[in-house]
PDB file of N, CA, C and O in Angstrom:
ATOM      1  N   MET A   1       9.764 -21.191  -6.571  1.00  0.00           N
ATOM      2  CA  MET A   1       9.946 -19.815  -6.957  1.00  0.00           C
ATOM      3  C   MET A   1      11.404 -19.627  -7.369  1.00  0.00           C
ATOM      4  O   MET A   1      12.310 -20.000  -6.624  1.00  0.00           O
ATOM      5  N   THR A   2      11.632 -19.057  -8.535  1.00  0.00           N
ATOM      6  CA  THR A   2      12.988 -18.849  -9.024  1.00  0.00           C
ATOM      7  C   THR A   2      13.617 -17.647  -8.331  1.00  0.00           C
ATOM      8  O   THR A   2      12.928 -16.833  -7.716  1.00  0.00           O
ATOM      9  N   ASP A   3      14.945 -17.552  -8.443  1.00  0.00           N
ATOM     10  CA  ASP A   3      15.659 -16.441  -7.809  1.00  0.00           C
ATOM     11  C   ASP A   3      15.260 -15.099  -8.401  1.00  0.00           C
ATOM     12  O   ASP A   3      15.117 -14.123  -7.664  1.00  0.00           O
ATOM     13  N   SER A   4      15.078 -15.028  -9.711  1.00  0.00           N
ATOM     14  CA  SER A   4      14.704 -13.757 -10.331  1.00  0.00           C
ATOM     15  C   SER A   4      13.290 -13.349  -9.918  1.00  0.00           C
ATOM     16  O   SER A   4      13.020 -12.168  -9.701  1.00  0.00           O
ATOM     17  N   ASN A   5      12.394 -14.325  -9.809  1.00  0.00           N
ATOM     18  CA  ASN A   5      11.036 -14.036  -9.361  1.00  0.00           C
ATOM     19  C   ASN A   5      11.046 -13.579  -7.906  1.00  0.00           C
ATOM     20  O   ASN A   5      10.310 -12.665  -7.537  1.00  0.00           O
ATOM     21  N   LEU A   6      11.878 -14.211  -7.081  1.00  0.00           N
ATOM     22  CA  LEU A   6      11.994 -13.839  -5.676  1.00  0.00           C
ATOM     23  C   LEU A   6      12.541 -12.423  -5.540  1.00  0.00           C
ATOM     24  O   LEU A   6      12.066 -11.658  -4.701  1.00  0.00           O
ATOM     25  N   ASN A   7      13.535 -12.061  -6.355  1.00  0.00           N
ATOM     26  CA  ASN A   7      14.078 -10.699  -6.338  1.00  0.00           C
ATOM     27  C   ASN A   7      13.038  -9.685  -6.765  1.00  0.00           C
ATOM     28  O   ASN A   7      12.944  -8.603  -6.186  1.00  0.00           O
ATOM     29  N   GLU A   8      12.254 -10.032  -7.779  1.00  0.00           N
ATOM     30  CA  GLU A   8      11.214  -9.123  -8.265  1.00  0.00           C
ATOM     31  C   GLU A   8      10.161  -8.881  -7.177  1.00  0.00           C
ATOM     32  O   GLU A   8       9.745  -7.745  -6.951  1.00  0.00           O
ATOM     33  N   ILE A   9       9.741  -9.941  -6.518  1.00  0.00           N
ATOM     34  CA  ILE A   9       8.760  -9.825  -5.432  1.00  0.00           C
ATOM     35  C   ILE A   9       9.353  -9.033  -4.268  1.00  0.00           C
ATOM     36  O   ILE A   9       8.670  -8.193  -3.682  1.00  0.00           O
ATOM     37  N   SER A  10      10.613  -9.292  -3.928  1.00  0.00           N
ATOM     38  CA  SER A  10      11.263  -8.565  -2.832  1.00  0.00           C
ATOM     39  C   SER A  10      11.351  -7.078  -3.129  1.00  0.00           C
ATOM     40  O   SER A  10      11.130  -6.249  -2.247  1.00  0.00           O
ATOM     41  N   ASN A  11      11.676  -6.739  -4.376  1.00  0.00           N
ATOM     42  CA  ASN A  11      11.746  -5.333  -4.768  1.00  0.00           C
ATOM     43  C   ASN A  11      10.378  -4.676  -4.717  1.00  0.00           C
ATOM     44  O   ASN A  11      10.253  -3.541  -4.257  1.00  0.00           O
ATOM     45  N   LYS A  12       9.348  -5.377  -5.184  1.00  0.00           N
ATOM     46  CA  LYS A  12       7.996  -4.840  -5.152  1.00  0.00           C
ATOM     47  C   LYS A  12       7.529  -4.667  -3.711  1.00  0.00           C
ATOM     48  O   LYS A  12       6.874  -3.678  -3.382  1.00  0.00           O
ATOM     49  N   LYS A  13       7.863  -5.627  -2.857  1.00  0.00           N
ATOM     50  CA  LYS A  13       7.501  -5.565  -1.438  1.00  0.00           C
ATOM     51  C   LYS A  13       8.166  -4.362  -0.776  1.00  0.00           C
ATOM     52  O   LYS A  13       7.515  -3.620  -0.040  1.00  0.00           O
ATOM     53  N   LEU A  14       9.448  -4.168  -1.033  1.00  0.00           N
ATOM     54  CA  LEU A  14      10.184  -3.050  -0.454  1.00  0.00           C
ATOM     55  C   LEU A  14       9.618  -1.718  -0.943  1.00  0.00           C
ATOM     56  O   LEU A  14       9.394  -0.806  -0.146  1.00  0.00           O
ATOM     57  N   ALA A  15       9.391  -1.607  -2.241  1.00  0.00           N
ATOM     58  CA  ALA A  15       8.857  -0.358  -2.797  1.00  0.00           C
ATOM     59  C   ALA A  15       7.469  -0.066  -2.240  1.00  0.00           C
ATOM     60  O   ALA A  15       7.189   1.066  -1.845  1.00  0.00           O
ATOM     61  N   ALA A  16       6.601  -1.065  -2.203  1.00  0.00           N
ATOM     62  CA  ALA A  16       5.241  -0.863  -1.688  1.00  0.00           C
ATOM     63  C   ALA A  16       5.281  -0.503  -0.208  1.00  0.00           C
ATOM     64  O   ALA A  16       4.525   0.359   0.239  1.00  0.00           O
ATOM     65  N   GLY A  17       6.144  -1.145   0.549  1.00  0.00           N
ATOM     66  CA  GLY A  17       6.253  -0.850   1.970  1.00  0.00           C
ATOM     67  C   GLY A  17       6.718   0.569   2.233  1.00  0.00           C
ATOM     68  O   GLY A  17       6.143   1.270   3.065  1.00  0.00           O
ATOM     69  N   LEU A  18       7.752   0.993   1.530  1.00  0.00           N
ATOM     70  CA  LEU A  18       8.268   2.350   1.730  1.00  0.00           C
ATOM     71  C   LEU A  18       7.281   3.404   1.243  1.00  0.00           C
ATOM     72  O   LEU A  18       7.115   4.443   1.882  1.00  0.00           O
ATOM     73  N   LEU A  19       6.631   3.144   0.120  1.00  0.00           N
ATOM     74  CA  LEU A  19       5.617   4.086  -0.362  1.00  0.00           C
ATOM     75  C   LEU A  19       4.436   4.159   0.605  1.00  0.00           C
ATOM     76  O   LEU A  19       3.873   5.232   0.825  1.00  0.00           O
ATOM     77  N   GLY A  20       4.067   3.026   1.177  1.00  0.00           N
ATOM     78  CA  GLY A  20       2.993   3.014   2.157  1.00  0.00           C
ATOM     79  C   GLY A  20       3.345   3.837   3.381  1.00  0.00           C
ATOM     80  O   GLY A  20       2.499   4.554   3.917  1.00  0.00           O
ATOM     81  N   ILE A  21       4.586   3.737   3.825  1.00  0.00           N
ATOM     82  CA  ILE A  21       5.010   4.479   5.010  1.00  0.00           C
ATOM     83  C   ILE A  21       5.107   5.974   4.730  1.00  0.00           C
ATOM     84  O   ILE A  21       4.627   6.784   5.523  1.00  0.00           O
ATOM     85  N   PHE A  22       5.723   6.347   3.610  1.00  0.00           N
ATOM     86  CA  PHE A  22       5.990   7.764   3.358  1.00  0.00           C
ATOM     87  C   PHE A  22       4.901   8.494   2.583  1.00  0.00           C
ATOM     88  O   PHE A  22       4.687   9.686   2.803  1.00  0.00           O
ATOM     89  N   LEU A  23       4.206   7.801   1.676  1.00  0.00           N
ATOM     90  CA  LEU A  23       3.159   8.447   0.868  1.00  0.00           C
ATOM     91  C   LEU A  23       1.844   7.684   0.950  1.00  0.00           C
ATOM     92  O   LEU A  23       1.018   7.764   0.040  1.00  0.00           O
ATOM     93  N   GLY A  24       1.651   6.953   2.026  1.00  0.00           N
ATOM     94  CA  GLY A  24       0.495   6.079   2.166  1.00  0.00           C
ATOM     95  C   GLY A  24      -0.839   6.784   2.082  1.00  0.00           C
ATOM     96  O   GLY A  24      -1.806   6.208   1.582  1.00  0.00           O
ATOM     97  N   ALA A  25      -0.920   8.011   2.557  1.00  0.00           N
ATOM     98  CA  ALA A  25      -2.188   8.739   2.528  1.00  0.00           C
ATOM     99  C   ALA A  25      -2.705   8.917   1.105  1.00  0.00           C
ATOM    100  O   ALA A  25      -3.915   8.990   0.888  1.00  0.00           O
ATOM    101  N   PHE A  26      -1.810   8.985   0.150  1.00  0.00           N
ATOM    102  CA  PHE A  26      -2.199   9.193  -1.246  1.00  0.00           C
ATOM    103  C   PHE A  26      -2.455   7.893  -1.995  1.00  0.00           C
ATOM    104  O   PHE A  26      -2.851   7.929  -3.160  1.00  0.00           O
ATOM    105  N   GLY A  27      -2.240   6.755  -1.363  1.00  0.00           N
ATOM    106  CA  GLY A  27      -2.525   5.464  -1.965  1.00  0.00           C
ATOM    107  C   GLY A  27      -1.557   5.038  -3.051  1.00  0.00           C
ATOM    108  O   GLY A  27      -1.878   4.165  -3.857  1.00  0.00           O
ATOM    109  N   ILE A  28      -0.389   5.631  -3.085  1.00  0.00           N
ATOM    110  CA  ILE A  28       0.591   5.321  -4.134  1.00  0.00           C
ATOM    111  C   ILE A  28       0.983   3.840  -4.082  1.00  0.00           C
ATOM    112  O   ILE A  28       1.173   3.212  -5.123  1.00  0.00           O
ATOM    113  N   HIS A  29       1.101   3.295  -2.893  1.00  0.00           N
ATOM    114  CA  HIS A  29       1.470   1.875  -2.754  1.00  0.00           C
ATOM    115  C   HIS A  29       0.397   0.971  -3.361  1.00  0.00           C
ATOM    116  O   HIS A  29       0.713  -0.109  -3.861  1.00  0.00           O
ATOM    117  N   LYS A  30      -0.858   1.395  -3.322  1.00  0.00           N
ATOM    118  CA  LYS A  30      -1.948   0.609  -3.927  1.00  0.00           C
ATOM    119  C   LYS A  30      -1.795   0.571  -5.448  1.00  0.00           C
ATOM    120  O   LYS A  30      -1.957  -0.479  -6.070  1.00  0.00           O
ATOM    121  N   PHE A  31      -1.483   1.717  -6.037  1.00  0.00           N
ATOM    122  CA  PHE A  31      -1.289   1.771  -7.486  1.00  0.00           C
ATOM    123  C   PHE A  31      -0.121   0.892  -7.910  1.00  0.00           C
ATOM    124  O   PHE A  31      -0.193   0.219  -8.938  1.00  0.00           O
ATOM    125  N   LEU A  32       0.959   0.890  -7.123  1.00  0.00           N
ATOM    126  CA  LEU A  32       2.123   0.060  -7.438  1.00  0.00           C
ATOM    127  C   LEU A  32       1.751  -1.417  -7.476  1.00  0.00           C
ATOM    128  O   LEU A  32       2.259  -2.163  -8.313  1.00  0.00           O
ATOM    129  N   LEU A  33       0.872  -1.843  -6.580  1.00  0.00           N
ATOM    130  CA  LEU A  33       0.460  -3.245  -6.522  1.00  0.00           C
ATOM    131  C   LEU A  33      -0.647  -3.580  -7.513  1.00  0.00           C
ATOM    132  O   LEU A  33      -1.061  -4.735  -7.610  1.00  0.00           O
ATOM    133  N   GLY A  34      -1.130  -2.582  -8.251  1.00  0.00           N
ATOM    134  CA  GLY A  34      -2.161  -2.817  -9.256  1.00  0.00           C
ATOM    135  C   GLY A  34      -3.573  -2.700  -8.730  1.00  0.00           C
ATOM    136  O   GLY A  34      -4.518  -3.103  -9.409  1.00  0.00           O
ATOM    137  N   TYR A  35      -3.742  -2.159  -7.536  1.00  0.00           N
ATOM    138  CA  TYR A  35      -5.065  -1.985  -6.938  1.00  0.00           C
ATOM    139  C   TYR A  35      -5.549  -0.561  -7.206  1.00  0.00           C
ATOM    140  O   TYR A  35      -5.436   0.317  -6.350  1.00  0.00           O
ATOM    141  N   THR A  36      -6.083  -0.350  -8.391  1.00  0.00           N
ATOM    142  CA  THR A  36      -6.467   0.986  -8.815  1.00  0.00           C
ATOM    143  C   THR A  36      -7.618   1.560  -7.993  1.00  0.00           C
ATOM    144  O   THR A  36      -7.538   2.701  -7.538  1.00  0.00           O
ATOM    145  N   THR A  37      -8.678   0.795  -7.797  1.00  0.00           N
ATOM    146  CA  THR A  37      -9.840   1.308  -7.070  1.00  0.00           C
ATOM    147  C   THR A  37      -9.493   1.705  -5.642  1.00  0.00           C
ATOM    148  O   THR A  37      -9.839   2.814  -5.233  1.00  0.00           O
ATOM    149  N   PRO A  38      -8.819   0.845  -4.852  1.00  0.00           N
ATOM    150  CA  PRO A  38      -8.435   1.286  -3.503  1.00  0.00           C
ATOM    151  C   PRO A  38      -7.488   2.489  -3.521  1.00  0.00           C
ATOM    152  O   PRO A  38      -7.549   3.339  -2.632  1.00  0.00           O
ATOM    153  N   GLY A  39      -6.620   2.563  -4.523  1.00  0.00           N
ATOM    154  CA  GLY A  39      -5.719   3.713  -4.640  1.00  0.00           C
ATOM    155  C   GLY A  39      -6.485   5.002  -4.878  1.00  0.00           C
ATOM    156  O   GLY A  39      -6.182   6.035  -4.281  1.00  0.00           O
ATOM    157  N   ILE A  40      -7.475   4.937  -5.751  1.00  0.00           N
ATOM    158  CA  ILE A  40      -8.301   6.117  -6.025  1.00  0.00           C
ATOM    159  C   ILE A  40      -9.104   6.503  -4.779  1.00  0.00           C
ATOM    160  O   ILE A  40      -9.243   7.686  -4.467  1.00  0.00           O
ATOM    161  N   ILE A  41      -9.627   5.506  -4.076  1.00  0.00           N
ATOM    162  CA  ILE A  41     -10.380   5.783  -2.847  1.00  0.00           C
ATOM    163  C   ILE A  41      -9.498   6.526  -1.841  1.00  0.00           C
ATOM    164  O   ILE A  41      -9.912   7.534  -1.269  1.00  0.00           O
ATOM    165  N   MET A  42      -8.287   6.023  -1.633  1.00  0.00           N
ATOM    166  CA  MET A  42      -7.391   6.675  -0.676  1.00  0.00           C
ATOM    167  C   MET A  42      -7.017   8.083  -1.123  1.00  0.00           C
ATOM    168  O   MET A  42      -6.955   8.999  -0.304  1.00  0.00           O
ATOM    169  N   LEU A  43      -6.771   8.257  -2.407  1.00  0.00           N
ATOM    170  CA  LEU A  43      -6.399   9.566  -2.936  1.00  0.00           C
ATOM    171  C   LEU A  43      -7.534  10.567  -2.773  1.00  0.00           C
ATOM    172  O   LEU A  43      -7.306  11.691  -2.326  1.00  0.00           O
ATOM    173  N   VAL A  44      -8.751  10.177  -3.128  1.00  0.00           N
ATOM    174  CA  VAL A  44      -9.903  11.080  -3.036  1.00  0.00           C
ATOM    175  C   VAL A  44     -10.226  11.406  -1.579  1.00  0.00           C
ATOM    176  O   VAL A  44     -10.496  12.559  -1.242  1.00  0.00           O
ATOM    177  N   VAL A  45     -10.198  10.392  -0.719  1.00  0.00           N
ATOM    178  CA  VAL A  45     -10.477  10.639   0.701  1.00  0.00           C
ATOM    179  C   VAL A  45      -9.431  11.586   1.279  1.00  0.00           C
ATOM    180  O   VAL A  45      -9.767  12.475   2.062  1.00  0.00           O
ATOM    181  N   THR A  46      -8.177  11.405   0.903  1.00  0.00           N
ATOM    182  CA  THR A  46      -7.113  12.274   1.412  1.00  0.00           C
ATOM    183  C   THR A  46      -7.298  13.707   0.928  1.00  0.00           C
ATOM    184  O   THR A  46      -7.217  14.644   1.723  1.00  0.00           O
ATOM    185  N   LEU A  47      -7.545  13.884  -0.361  1.00  0.00           N
ATOM    186  CA  LEU A  47      -7.628  15.235  -0.919  1.00  0.00           C
ATOM    187  C   LEU A  47      -8.958  15.913  -0.606  1.00  0.00           C
ATOM    188  O   LEU A  47      -8.976  17.005  -0.038  1.00  0.00           O
ATOM    189  N   VAL A  48     -10.058  15.284  -0.966  1.00  0.00           N
ATOM    190  CA  VAL A  48     -11.377  15.901  -0.780  1.00  0.00           C
ATOM    191  C   VAL A  48     -11.797  15.818   0.686  1.00  0.00           C
ATOM    192  O   VAL A  48     -12.208  16.812   1.284  1.00  0.00           O
ATOM    193  N   GLY A  49     -11.689  14.623   1.249  1.00  0.00           N
ATOM    194  CA  GLY A  49     -12.062  14.454   2.649  1.00  0.00           C
ATOM    195  C   GLY A  49     -11.190  15.275   3.576  1.00  0.00           C
ATOM    196  O   GLY A  49     -11.663  15.768   4.600  1.00  0.00           O
ATOM    197  N   GLY A  50      -9.937  15.425   3.232  1.00  0.00           N
ATOM    198  CA  GLY A  50      -9.030  16.234   4.044  1.00  0.00           C
ATOM    199  C   GLY A  50      -9.449  17.688   4.100  1.00  0.00           C
ATOM    200  O   GLY A  50      -9.337  18.330   5.145  1.00  0.00           O
ATOM    201  N   VAL A  51      -9.929  18.209   2.988  1.00  0.00           N
ATOM    202  CA  VAL A  51     -10.408  19.595   2.948  1.00  0.00           C
ATOM    203  C   VAL A  51     -11.698  19.728   3.753  1.00  0.00           C
ATOM    204  O   VAL A  51     -11.856  20.669   4.531  1.00  0.00           O
ATOM    205  N   LEU A  52     -12.608  18.794   3.566  1.00  0.00           N
ATOM    206  CA  LEU A  52     -13.914  18.873   4.225  1.00  0.00           C
ATOM    207  C   LEU A  52     -13.829  18.629   5.733  1.00  0.00           C
ATOM    208  O   LEU A  52     -14.662  19.136   6.483  1.00  0.00           O
ATOM    209  N   THR A  53     -12.839  17.862   6.187  1.00  0.00           N
ATOM    210  CA  THR A  53     -12.727  17.530   7.614  1.00  0.00           C
ATOM    211  C   THR A  53     -11.528  18.209   8.268  1.00  0.00           C
ATOM    212  O   THR A  53     -11.091  17.789   9.339  1.00  0.00           O
ATOM    213  N   CYS A  54     -11.000  19.233   7.647  1.00  0.00           N
ATOM    214  CA  CYS A  54      -9.841  19.972   8.183  1.00  0.00           C
ATOM    215  C   CYS A  54      -8.643  19.059   8.441  1.00  0.00           C
ATOM    216  O   CYS A  54      -7.915  19.245   9.416  1.00  0.00           O
ATOM    217  N   GLY A  55      -8.447  18.095   7.584  1.00  0.00           N
ATOM    218  CA  GLY A  55      -7.276  17.227   7.648  1.00  0.00           C
ATOM    219  C   GLY A  55      -7.452  15.924   8.396  1.00  0.00           C
ATOM    220  O   GLY A  55      -6.547  15.090   8.389  1.00  0.00           O
ATOM    221  N   VAL A  56      -8.585  15.724   9.038  1.00  0.00           N
ATOM    222  CA  VAL A  56      -8.787  14.491   9.799  1.00  0.00           C
ATOM    223  C   VAL A  56      -8.771  13.276   8.878  1.00  0.00           C
ATOM    224  O   VAL A  56      -8.113  12.279   9.175  1.00  0.00           O
ATOM    225  N   ALA A  57      -9.493  13.357   7.761  1.00  0.00           N
ATOM    226  CA  ALA A  57      -9.541  12.231   6.820  1.00  0.00           C
ATOM    227  C   ALA A  57      -8.154  11.932   6.252  1.00  0.00           C
ATOM    228  O   ALA A  57      -7.801  10.769   6.056  1.00  0.00           O
ATOM    229  N   SER A  58      -7.376  12.965   5.993  1.00  0.00           N
ATOM    230  CA  SER A  58      -6.014  12.765   5.495  1.00  0.00           C
ATOM    231  C   SER A  58      -5.157  12.061   6.535  1.00  0.00           C
ATOM    232  O   SER A  58      -4.348  11.195   6.201  1.00  0.00           O
ATOM    233  N   GLY A  59      -5.336  12.431   7.791  1.00  0.00           N
ATOM    234  CA  GLY A  59      -4.598  11.774   8.871  1.00  0.00           C
ATOM    235  C   GLY A  59      -4.949  10.309   8.994  1.00  0.00           C
ATOM    236  O   GLY A  59      -4.077   9.465   9.200  1.00  0.00           O
ATOM    237  N   VAL A  60      -6.236  10.010   8.865  1.00  0.00           N
ATOM    238  CA  VAL A  60      -6.679   8.609   8.936  1.00  0.00           C
ATOM    239  C   VAL A  60      -6.079   7.811   7.782  1.00  0.00           C
ATOM    240  O   VAL A  60      -5.592   6.700   7.988  1.00  0.00           O
ATOM    241  N   MET A  61      -6.109   8.358   6.589  1.00  0.00           N
ATOM    242  CA  MET A  61      -5.524   7.659   5.434  1.00  0.00           C
ATOM    243  C   MET A  61      -4.018   7.504   5.598  1.00  0.00           C
ATOM    244  O   MET A  61      -3.448   6.501   5.168  1.00  0.00           O
ATOM    245  N   GLY A  62      -3.370   8.485   6.214  1.00  0.00           N
ATOM    246  CA  GLY A  62      -1.938   8.377   6.479  1.00  0.00           C
ATOM    247  C   GLY A  62      -1.616   7.249   7.438  1.00  0.00           C
ATOM    248  O   GLY A  62      -0.634   6.530   7.252  1.00  0.00           O
ATOM    249  N   VAL A  63      -2.441   7.090   8.464  1.00  0.00           N
ATOM    250  CA  VAL A  63      -2.249   6.007   9.426  1.00  0.00           C
ATOM    251  C   VAL A  63      -2.475   4.657   8.754  1.00  0.00           C
ATOM    252  O   VAL A  63      -1.725   3.711   8.992  1.00  0.00           O
ATOM    253  N   ILE A  64      -3.501   4.565   7.920  1.00  0.00           N
ATOM    254  CA  ILE A  64      -3.765   3.320   7.188  1.00  0.00           C
ATOM    255  C   ILE A  64      -2.578   2.979   6.287  1.00  0.00           C
ATOM    256  O   ILE A  64      -2.136   1.830   6.248  1.00  0.00           O
ATOM    257  N   GLY A  65      -2.066   3.967   5.568  1.00  0.00           N
ATOM    258  CA  GLY A  65      -0.901   3.748   4.713  1.00  0.00           C
ATOM    259  C   GLY A  65       0.314   3.312   5.505  1.00  0.00           C
ATOM    260  O   GLY A  65       1.052   2.426   5.075  1.00  0.00           O
ATOM    261  N   LEU A  66       0.530   3.927   6.662  1.00  0.00           N
ATOM    262  CA  LEU A  66       1.656   3.565   7.524  1.00  0.00           C
ATOM    263  C   LEU A  66       1.532   2.116   7.990  1.00  0.00           C
ATOM    264  O   LEU A  66       2.498   1.355   7.933  1.00  0.00           O
ATOM    265  N   ILE A  67       0.353   1.743   8.447  1.00  0.00           N
ATOM    266  CA  ILE A  67       0.132   0.368   8.913  1.00  0.00           C
ATOM    267  C   ILE A  67       0.348  -0.625   7.773  1.00  0.00           C
ATOM    268  O   ILE A  67       1.018  -1.643   7.950  1.00  0.00           O
ATOM    269  N   GLU A  68      -0.219  -0.327   6.605  1.00  0.00           N
ATOM    270  CA  GLU A  68      -0.039  -1.237   5.468  1.00  0.00           C
ATOM    271  C   GLU A  68       1.422  -1.341   5.062  1.00  0.00           C
ATOM    272  O   GLU A  68       1.894  -2.432   4.740  1.00  0.00           O
ATOM    273  N   GLY A  69       2.149  -0.228   5.072  1.00  0.00           N
ATOM    274  CA  GLY A  69       3.565  -0.263   4.743  1.00  0.00           C
ATOM    275  C   GLY A  69       4.360  -1.138   5.684  1.00  0.00           C
ATOM    276  O   GLY A  69       5.228  -1.897   5.254  1.00  0.00           O
ATOM    277  N   ILE A  70       4.065  -1.033   6.969  1.00  0.00           N
ATOM    278  CA  ILE A  70       4.754  -1.865   7.957  1.00  0.00           C
ATOM    279  C   ILE A  70       4.398  -3.337   7.759  1.00  0.00           C
ATOM    280  O   ILE A  70       5.263  -4.207   7.850  1.00  0.00           O
ATOM    281  N   ILE A  71       3.128  -3.608   7.490  1.00  0.00           N
ATOM    282  CA  ILE A  71       2.709  -4.997   7.244  1.00  0.00           C
ATOM    283  C   ILE A  71       3.437  -5.566   6.034  1.00  0.00           C
ATOM    284  O   ILE A  71       3.919  -6.698   6.074  1.00  0.00           O
ATOM    285  N   TYR A  72       3.520  -4.786   4.956  1.00  0.00           N
ATOM    286  CA  TYR A  72       4.223  -5.257   3.749  1.00  0.00           C
ATOM    287  C   TYR A  72       5.671  -5.602   4.069  1.00  0.00           C
ATOM    288  O   TYR A  72       6.172  -6.645   3.647  1.00  0.00           O
ATOM    289  N   LEU A  73       6.337  -4.737   4.806  1.00  0.00           N
ATOM    290  CA  LEU A  73       7.763  -4.940   5.076  1.00  0.00           C
ATOM    291  C   LEU A  73       8.032  -6.087   6.041  1.00  0.00           C
ATOM    292  O   LEU A  73       9.125  -6.652   6.027  1.00  0.00           O
ATOM    293  N   THR A  74       7.073  -6.438   6.869  1.00  0.00           N
ATOM    294  CA  THR A  74       7.298  -7.525   7.827  1.00  0.00           C
ATOM    295  C   THR A  74       6.972  -8.901   7.258  1.00  0.00           C
ATOM    296  O   THR A  74       7.292  -9.912   7.884  1.00  0.00           O
ATOM    297  N   LYS A  75       6.350  -8.962   6.098  1.00  0.00           N
ATOM    298  CA  LYS A  75       6.038 -10.251   5.461  1.00  0.00           C
ATOM    299  C   LYS A  75       7.281 -10.769   4.736  1.00  0.00           C
ATOM    300  O   LYS A  75       8.111  -9.996   4.257  1.00  0.00           O
ATOM    301  N   THR A  76       7.385 -12.088   4.669  1.00  0.00           N
ATOM    302  CA  THR A  76       8.429 -12.677   3.834  1.00  0.00           C
ATOM    303  C   THR A  76       8.014 -12.493   2.371  1.00  0.00           C
ATOM    304  O   THR A  76       6.835 -12.276   2.089  1.00  0.00           O
ATOM    305  N   PRO A  77       8.956 -12.575   1.451  1.00  0.00           N
ATOM    306  CA  PRO A  77       8.569 -12.447   0.041  1.00  0.00           C
ATOM    307  C   PRO A  77       7.509 -13.473  -0.379  1.00  0.00           C
ATOM    308  O   PRO A  77       6.628 -13.167  -1.182  1.00  0.00           O
ATOM    309  N   GLU A  78       7.601 -14.677   0.162  1.00  0.00           N
ATOM    310  CA  GLU A  78       6.624 -15.717  -0.181  1.00  0.00           C
ATOM    311  C   GLU A  78       5.233 -15.353   0.354  1.00  0.00           C
ATOM    312  O   GLU A  78       4.233 -15.507  -0.347  1.00  0.00           O
ATOM    313  N   GLU A  79       5.178 -14.871   1.601  1.00  0.00           N
ATOM    314  CA  GLU A  79       3.895 -14.451   2.182  1.00  0.00           C
ATOM    315  C   GLU A  79       3.324 -13.262   1.426  1.00  0.00           C
ATOM    316  O   GLU A  79       2.123 -13.198   1.167  1.00  0.00           O
ATOM    317  N   PHE A  80       4.197 -12.317   1.074  1.00  0.00           N
ATOM    318  CA  PHE A  80       3.763 -11.129   0.344  1.00  0.00           C
ATOM    319  C   PHE A  80       3.159 -11.521  -0.996  1.00  0.00           C
ATOM    320  O   PHE A  80       2.097 -11.027  -1.373  1.00  0.00           O
ATOM    321  N   GLN A  81       3.838 -12.408  -1.714  1.00  0.00           N
ATOM    322  CA  GLN A  81       3.326 -12.839  -3.006  1.00  0.00           C
ATOM    323  C   GLN A  81       1.995 -13.564  -2.850  1.00  0.00           C
ATOM    324  O   GLN A  81       1.051 -13.296  -3.594  1.00  0.00           O
ATOM    325  N   ALA A  82       1.913 -14.475  -1.895  1.00  0.00           N
ATOM    326  CA  ALA A  82       0.685 -15.246  -1.701  1.00  0.00           C
ATOM    327  C   ALA A  82      -0.485 -14.352  -1.302  1.00  0.00           C
ATOM    328  O   ALA A  82      -1.616 -14.588  -1.727  1.00  0.00           O
ATOM    329  N   THR A  83      -0.227 -13.339  -0.500  1.00  0.00           N
ATOM    330  CA  THR A  83      -1.307 -12.495   0.014  1.00  0.00           C
ATOM    331  C   THR A  83      -1.673 -11.366  -0.936  1.00  0.00           C
ATOM    332  O   THR A  83      -2.851 -11.180  -1.240  1.00  0.00           O
ATOM    333  N   TYR A  84      -0.693 -10.612  -1.411  1.00  0.00           N
ATOM    334  CA  TYR A  84      -0.980  -9.373  -2.144  1.00  0.00           C
ATOM    335  C   TYR A  84      -0.823  -9.476  -3.656  1.00  0.00           C
ATOM    336  O   TYR A  84      -1.453  -8.712  -4.387  1.00  0.00           O
ATOM    337  N   VAL A  85       0.002 -10.400  -4.142  1.00  0.00           N
ATOM    338  CA  VAL A  85       0.169 -10.557  -5.592  1.00  0.00           C
ATOM    339  C   VAL A  85      -0.782 -11.610  -6.128  1.00  0.00           C
ATOM    340  O   VAL A  85      -1.565 -11.344  -7.040  1.00  0.00           O
ATOM    341  N   ASP A  86      -0.715 -12.814  -5.558  1.00  0.00           N
ATOM    342  CA  ASP A  86      -1.589 -13.896  -6.019  1.00  0.00           C
ATOM    343  C   ASP A  86      -2.983 -13.797  -5.413  1.00  0.00           C
ATOM    344  O   ASP A  86      -3.978 -14.013  -6.106  1.00  0.00           O
ATOM    345  N   GLY A  87      -3.063 -13.471  -4.119  1.00  0.00           N
ATOM    346  CA  GLY A  87      -4.342 -13.443  -3.420  1.00  0.00           C
ATOM    347  C   GLY A  87      -5.158 -12.185  -3.652  1.00  0.00           C
ATOM    348  O   GLY A  87      -6.353 -12.162  -3.359  1.00  0.00           O
ATOM    349  N   LYS A  88      -4.532 -11.139  -4.174  1.00  0.00           N
ATOM    350  CA  LYS A  88      -5.200  -9.873  -4.475  1.00  0.00           C
ATOM    351  C   LYS A  88      -5.930  -9.286  -3.262  1.00  0.00           C
ATOM    352  O   LYS A  88      -7.044  -8.779  -3.394  1.00  0.00           O
ATOM    353  N   LYS A  89      -5.304  -9.355  -2.084  1.00  0.00           N
ATOM    354  CA  LYS A  89      -5.876  -8.762  -0.879  1.00  0.00           C
ATOM    355  C   LYS A  89      -5.620  -7.257  -0.935  1.00  0.00           C
ATOM    356  O   LYS A  89      -4.470  -6.820  -0.881  1.00  0.00           O
ATOM    357  N   GLU A  90      -6.686  -6.467  -1.042  1.00  0.00           N
ATOM    358  CA  GLU A  90      -6.537  -5.036  -1.284  1.00  0.00           C
ATOM    359  C   GLU A  90      -6.314  -4.200  -0.028  1.00  0.00           C
ATOM    360  O   GLU A  90      -5.637  -3.173  -0.087  1.00  0.00           O
ATOM    361  N   TRP A  91      -6.859  -4.612   1.083  1.00  0.00           N
ATOM    362  CA  TRP A  91      -6.766  -3.808   2.315  1.00  0.00           C
ATOM    363  C   TRP A  91      -6.141  -4.640   3.425  1.00  0.00           C
ATOM    364  O   TRP A  91      -6.533  -5.786   3.645  1.00  0.00           O
ATOM    365  N   PHE A  92      -5.191  -4.076   4.108  1.00  0.00           N
ATOM    366  CA  PHE A  92      -4.492  -4.676   5.236  1.00  0.00           C
ATOM    367  C   PHE A  92      -4.111  -6.085   4.912  1.00  0.00           C
ATOM    368  O   PHE A  92      -3.509  -6.767   5.741  1.00  0.00           O
TER     369      PHE A  92
END
């Protein structure tokens, strides 16, 4: 892995991790990683499910986003690339 590729992966990992922690309920971190379907699922569950369940569904999606953000930030850049960039692991 070249230095520029490692920097790019590190930046993507940091951005996805922080977005997962702060805006995880809306699935923004999923869109950043190119996972459109899971991002849409999280967004719809947060918005529509949140209204129908008085915010419970939004809270659950927020917790999922928080957990995923922490997982992203604790991986090494090599692990992150192998799991989420090359491996296309969409959830956790």
